[in-house]
C-alpha positions, -999 to 999 in steps of 0.1 A, spaced: -157 -491 647 -136 -471 620 -132 -436 618 -109 -411 596 -81 -392 615 -63 -361 601 -25 -374 594 -2 -350 611 18 -345 575 6 -351 545 29 -369 520 43 -341 496 52 -369 473 17 -383 470 2 -349 468 20 -346 439 12 -387 425 -24 -382 431 -29 -370 395 -17 -397 378 -31 -422 404 -65 -407 396 -59 -406 358 -47 -441 357 -76 -457 380 -102 -431 353 -85 -455 323 -89 -490 344 -126 -477 352 -131 -459 313 -119 -499 300 -146 -515 320 -170 -495 311 -165 -499 272 -164 -538 277 -201 -532 295 -212 -515 263 -200 -540 235 -170 -526 226 -135 -539 226 -115 -521 256 -82 -524 235 -94 -507 204 -121 -482 221 -91 -472 242 -69 -465 214 -99 -446 195 -104 -423 231 -68 -415 242 -42 -423 215 -59 -419 183 -63 -379 187 -24 -383 188 -22 -396 157 -26 -367 132 -18 -330 130 -54 -324 128 -57 -338 162 -33 -322 180 -43 -287 165 -77 -297 180 -63 -306 211 -47 -278 218 -79 -256 206 -100 -273 234 -69 -268 259 -66 -229 255 -97 -221 274 -95 -246 297 -57 -234 307 -67 -197 308 -99 -206 329 -81 -229 351 -53 -209 361 -75 -184 376 -92 -207 391 -62 -224 402 -51 -188 421 -86 -180 437 -88 -216 450 -47 -214 465 -64 -189 490 -102 -205 499 -115 -181 472 -140 -207 456 -152 -188 420 -174 -213 401 -190 -188 378 -157 -189 355 -184 -204 324 -206 -172 332 -176 -147 331 -164 -166 299 -195 -158 284 -199 -122 293 -162 -119 278 -175 -132 249 -203 -111 245 -182 -79 251 -156 -88 228 -182 -94 200 -200 -59 210 -161 -47 198 -162 -68 164 -198 -58 158 -192 -21 160 -160 -17 142 -172 -45 120 -161 -20 87 -125 -13 100 -102 -32 91 -71 -21 117 -44 -37 139 -61 -24 172 -94 -42 168 -85 -71 182 -60 -62 211 -96 -41 217 -114 -71 216 -90 -83 243 -91 -56 268 -130 -53 268 -132 -95 275 -109 -89 303 -129 -65 314 -161 -81 306 -150 -106 327 -139 -87 355 -172 -70 359 -189 -100 364 -165 -114 388 -168 -81 406 -206 -91 415 -197 -127 435 -166 -103 449 -188 -71 463 -211 -91 475 -189 -116 495 -165 -88 509 -194 -64 516 -221 -87 529 -203 -123 532 -225 -139 509 -219 -172 496 -195 -165 464 -202 -205 455 -239 -196 453 -237 -165 437 -209 -168 415 -226 -204 403 -259 -184 394 -245 -161 377 -234 -184 348 -271 -191 339 -278 -154 341 -252 -148 314 -264 -175 295 -291 -157 289 -280 -129 283 -261 -143 254 -294 -158 241 -315 -124 241 -291 -106 223 -281 -134 196 -319 -138 195 -325 -97 197 -298 -72 192 -271 -87 180 -285 -111 156 -275 -111 120 -304 -93 101 -293 -112 69 -288 -144 92 -323 -160 77 -338 -152 115 -310 -179 129 -300 -166 165 -266 -153 159 -247 -123 149 -225 -115 121 -194 -131 111 -166 -112 123 -145 -92 101 -106 -103 93 -92 -78 118 -113 -96 148 -101 -132 143 -73 -143 160 -44 -152 136 -42 -193 131 -8 -208 146 -1 -233 116 -19 -227 84 -45 -258 82 -55 -263 114 -82 -241 138 -55 -235 169 -52 -200 170 -29 -174 191 -52 -175 221 -28 -210 226 4 -187 232 -20 -162 252 -26 -187 278 6 -204 281 20 -169 286 -7 -168 317 7 -193 334 36 -186 330 32 -150 348 8 -169 372 38 -194 382 56 -163 385 30 -143 408 31 -173 430 66 -176 431 80 -142 437 60 -120 445 46 -108 479 6 -106 471 12 -146 458 27 -153 491 -2 -136 510 -28 -156 490 -9 -187 495 -10 -181 534 -43 -168 535 -53 -204 518 -32 -228 541 -31 -207 575 -61 -182 577 -55 -175 614 -17 -168 607 -28 -148 578 -51 -126 603 -27 -121 627 0 -114 605 -22 -85 590 -32 -99 558 -60 -83 542 -87 -112 537 -110 -88 511 -79 -75 494 -74 -115 486 -108 -122 475 -110 -90 452 -76 -101 436 -86 -136 429 -118 -124 416 -103 -101 392 -78 -121 378 -99 -148 374 -123 -133 357 -105 -114 334 -82 -150 320 -119 -159 317 -130 -133 297 -99 -136 278 -111 -176 267 -144 -162 257 -124 -139 232 -104 -167 220 -136 -184 214 -156 -160 196 -128 -145 175 -112 -182 166 -128 -215 163 -163 -199 162 -159 -161 144 -193 -143 160 -218 -147 184 -239 -177 189 -270 -192 214 -239 -210 231 -202 -201 235 -189 -229 258 -198 -263 260 -188 -263 296 -157 -250 299 -156 -229 329 -166 -256 351 -141 -282 334 -114 -256 346 -125 -265 377 -116 -303 375 -82 -288 356 -72 -265 383 -76 -294 408 -61 -324 390 -32 -294 380 -25 -292 418 -32 -255 417 -4 -248 402 1 -231 370 23 -251 351 5 -280 360 -28 -267 351 -10 -270 317 -6 -305 318 -46 -311 331 -58 -293 306 -45 -309 282 -56 -342 299 -94 -321 299 -91 -318 264 -84 -353 255 -115 -363 272 -134 -339 252 -118 -350 217 -118 -385 223 -149 -384 234 -162 -366 199 -141 -395 182 -158 -424 204 -194 -412 194 -187 -411 157 -165 -441 158 -181 -463 185 -213 -449 185 -205 -442 222 -234 -422 241 -229 -383 241 -229 -385 281 -192 -405 276 -171 -373 281 -188 -363 313 -186 -398 326 -147 -399 322 -149 -362 336 -165 -372 367 -145 -404 370 -119 -384 371 -123 -359 398 -137 -387 417 -109 -407 419 -85 -374 427 -110 -369 455 -105 -399 468 -70 -399 465 -67 -366 483 -90 -380 514 -65 -410 519 -34 -384 519 -48 -365 545 -63 -389 562 -62 -425 577 -88 -452 585 -82 -453 622 -101 -486 641 -111 -481 675 -118 -510 700 -143 -507 729 -139 -525 759 
């Protein structure tokens, strides 16, 4: 009979290599998938994973989609390091977009440099406010932050839908459920003329760098890491669990809210019924593929962005189904979890007389 036995000490080398192993296994399985749907695997592989890198526009789109994944992923990684499971980043992103959109529409006639910083501040505060709900319920009533943060995502979706169908709908928009287009002072500047990637990408890199410094060189970062790795030791040392929960949710909420600002003040330029194709949920995979390290999150966000862009390209050129992106995301997470299982456990054979 076989059973899983925890290893005395997981291999650090394999923990670092497991994302690469998972990505390679995803590519191999994906090639087989293309074969079964009638596509030549090498050609499909080129269309999906190589072609987006061959043009400046493709690279710009990769960085554009990586931006919200980095912002959400960095915030989630900080919480996951402390065993604070925020699953509601997409809702916090949506509320951040609503708050920033409200500022943009209120100051629609104002052409001033301070409108955009005010939108970023409003987006961060909106995300923090939404994240404060599961934080309060966890620390005050010991509720599951997983369930609360997840359910709040759908509340945020419906709130956005109500606003763009009602109070924030463009009166000159032929009854379409969308707000007015934001003014020039309420939109993020482009990094390169002709590409859609904007200044939010720089903000995401700064956020990743700040998170790395926080984890590496601050006592609060050390406290969160100890709480995640050894909860009993953290309790013995007197580290406050409620403080970790609040800090994790506030940082994650703020960064997710800023990601929402990047969407509505960037490629969308207005509020729409949906401002995210699920970036907050994909960021969970991003955080774990990046091994909960801020700099690893940046690399895994680019990989996840490639899955989005490659999926869209495959739909156009290969007539692949729209579910192809979700399939590759699921494969990546499946293989990563499988690799982590065998890093922390081994199969032991038991022989009974």
